[in-house]
C-alpha positions as CSV (number, residue, x, y, z in Angstrom):
1,X,-62.6,-140.9,120.7
2,X,-60.7,-143.6,119.5
3,X,-58.3,-143.7,122.4
4,X,-61.4,-144.0,124.8
5,X,-62.9,-146.5,122.9
6,X,-59.4,-148.7,123.4
7,X,-59.1,-147.8,126.7
8,X,-63.0,-148.7,127.3
9,X,-62.1,-152.3,125.4
10,X,-58.8,-153.2,127.9
11,X,-60.8,-151.9,131.2
12,X,-63.8,-154.5,130.6
13,X,-61.2,-157.2,129.2
14,X,-59.3,-156.5,132.6
15,X,-62.3,-156.7,134.7
16,X,-63.1,-159.9,133.1
17,X,-59.6,-161.3,133.4
18,X,-59.0,-160.3,137.0
19,X,-62.7,-161.7,137.7
20,X,-61.3,-164.5,136.4
21,X,-58.2,-164.8,138.5
22,X,-59.7,-164.5,141.3
23,X,-62.6,-167.0,140.7
24,X,-59.1,-169.1,139.7
25,X,-57.2,-168.8,143.3
26,X,-60.1,-170.1,145.0
27,X,-60.7,-172.8,142.7
28,X,-57.4,-173.7,143.2
29,X,-57.3,-173.4,147.0
30,X,-60.3,-175.5,146.7
31,X,-58.8,-177.9,144.8
32,X,-61.5,-177.8,142.2
33,X,-59.6,-179.1,139.3
34,X,-62.2,-178.4,136.7
35,X,-63.1,-174.9,137.9
36,X,-59.6,-174.5,138.0
37,X,-58.6,-175.8,134.2
38,X,-61.4,-173.6,132.6
39,X,-60.6,-170.3,134.2
40,X,-56.6,-171.3,133.2
41,X,-57.9,-171.6,129.6
42,X,-59.9,-168.3,129.5
43,X,-57.2,-166.5,131.4
44,X,-54.6,-167.5,129.1
45,X,-56.6,-166.9,126.1
46,X,-57.8,-163.2,127.2
47,X,-54.4,-162.7,128.2
48,X,-53.0,-163.4,124.6
49,X,-55.3,-161.2,123.0
50,X,-54.4,-158.4,125.6
51,X,-51.0,-158.5,124.8
52,X,-51.7,-158.6,120.9
53,X,-53.6,-155.6,121.2
54,X,-51.1,-153.4,123.3
55,X,-48.3,-154.5,121.0
56,X,-49.8,-153.4,117.9
57,X,-50.0,-149.4,119.0
58,X,-47.2,-147.1,120.4
59,X,-49.6,-144.4,122.1
60,X,-49.7,-146.4,125.6
61,X,-50.9,-143.9,128.3
62,X,-54.9,-144.4,127.5
63,X,-54.2,-148.4,127.2
64,X,-52.5,-148.5,130.4
65,X,-55.3,-146.3,132.2
66,X,-57.9,-148.7,130.7
67,X,-55.7,-151.7,131.6
68,X,-54.8,-150.9,135.2
69,X,-58.8,-149.5,136.2
70,X,-60.1,-152.5,134.7
71,X,-57.5,-155.0,136.7
72,X,-58.4,-153.2,140.1
73,X,-62.5,-153.3,139.2
74,X,-62.1,-156.8,138.2
75,X,-60.4,-157.9,141.6
76,X,-63.2,-156.4,143.1
77,X,-65.9,-158.4,140.8
78,X,-64.1,-161.6,141.1
79,X,-63.8,-161.6,145.3
80,X,-67.5,-161.1,144.8
81,X,-68.3,-163.8,142.2
82,X,-65.5,-166.1,143.6
83,X,-67.4,-166.4,147.5
84,X,-70.9,-166.6,145.8
85,X,-69.6,-169.4,143.5
86,X,-67.9,-171.5,146.2
87,X,-70.0,-170.8,149.4
């Protein structure tokens, strides 16, 4: 159960993180400085905590699964949100 919880936390964090990355890409492409700076700050902060969480555990498969699946879902969500935010 603990492994599922860790994988779920990484899954949710990666959805948010990859969503922010997609929003950030569009903000940079549109030269939206403030949106880019805010998303850069959030991306860097979240990456710090993800790296820290993964580094504290030796059993990595469940973490990898949550990380990768969250990244894929986050890209879909981020592309959708970036279109809504910038249209």
